[in-house]
Structures are given as structure tokens and as C-alpha cells.
N, C-alpha and C positions, 0 to 999 in steps of 0.2 A: 060623729062619735069622738073624733079627736079633740075638737074644739070644746066639747063638754068636758074633757078631761083636764084641762089647763090647771084647775085648782087641785085635783087629785094627784097630778104628775107634774109639779112644777119644774122639775129638772129635766123634762123630756127631751131627747135628742134624736134626730134622724142622721144615720150615717150611710152615705152612698158607698156601696160595695162594688157595683159594676154597672156599667151602662153599655149596652150593645145597640146597635142600630142596623138597619137594612132598609134601603129605599126610603119609603115614607113612614117607617115604623120605628119605635124605640122600646126597649125593655129597661127598666131600672130596678135593680136589686138593691134592697136597703135593709138596715137593721135598725129597730127603734129601741131605744133603752130610756128607763126612767125608773124613779123610786116612788112606789105606791103610798102617799102620804095623806090621802083624803078619801072619802067615799067616793065611789064610781059606779053607776048603773046598779045600785043594790049591793055592791061589794064593799065592805068596810076596809078602811086603811089597813095594810099589813105591815108597812115599813119595809117590805121585801123590794129588792132591785129586781126590775123585770127587764127582759130582752127577748125580742122576738124578730123573726125575719118576715120580709113581705117583698112584693113585686109590683110595679106599676107598668102597666102596657099601653102605650100611645100609639095612635095612628094619625098622620097629619095630612090635610088637604089644602092647597093654596096657602100655606104658612099659618094655618089654624089647626088646632087639635079637632079632629074630626071623631075620635073614638078614644075613650079612656076608661080603664078598669084597673082597680087595684086589688090585689089577692094577698090575703093572710089569713091565718087560721085563728079565729076569735077563741076557740077553746084553748090554744096555747098562751093567748093573752090572759084569759080567765084564770088559768092554772098557774100563772107566774113563771111560765117557761124560761129557763135560764140554762142554755147549753154549755156544755164545757168546751172551750175552745184551746 
């Protein structure tokens, strides 16, 4: 999904907000920001700045990633979610 958006969101940026670890697991909380300058998955360019939160969950075994899951709300992305900070 995100690699397809490189032309639609050329200034995209991930900011790591927090990393938490315990034993063989980690949780990475991040914020993704970009300007919607091109068509993406049927959504025409809006010129709007988009910002939304997400989380990556990882579990490790023998120094390698055993489990990986990313969590974010695609509806927030599609609506151009931009919280007041």
C-alpha cells in the first residue's frame, strides 16, 4: 500500500513517537504525515496535508522477526485525518 503511494505522497514521513519492549517483543508507535498531491487508489489528489497514527507490533525469535503486524485505521487515511495537537 505505502510503496504504491510514493507518487501520490512524495513528501511522506514517518515519525517514531514511542518504542516499548518487553522480553522478545516490541511495539512501535508512529505518525505518518504527507501531502496528497497525486491520485491514490481511486482517490484524486486533494492537496491536503494528511496525518495519522499507527502501531507496529513485532515478536522476535533467535534474532529474527517471528511475528509482525501493523495497525492503523484506513478510514482515517481516506478521510484525510488531521488531529489537532
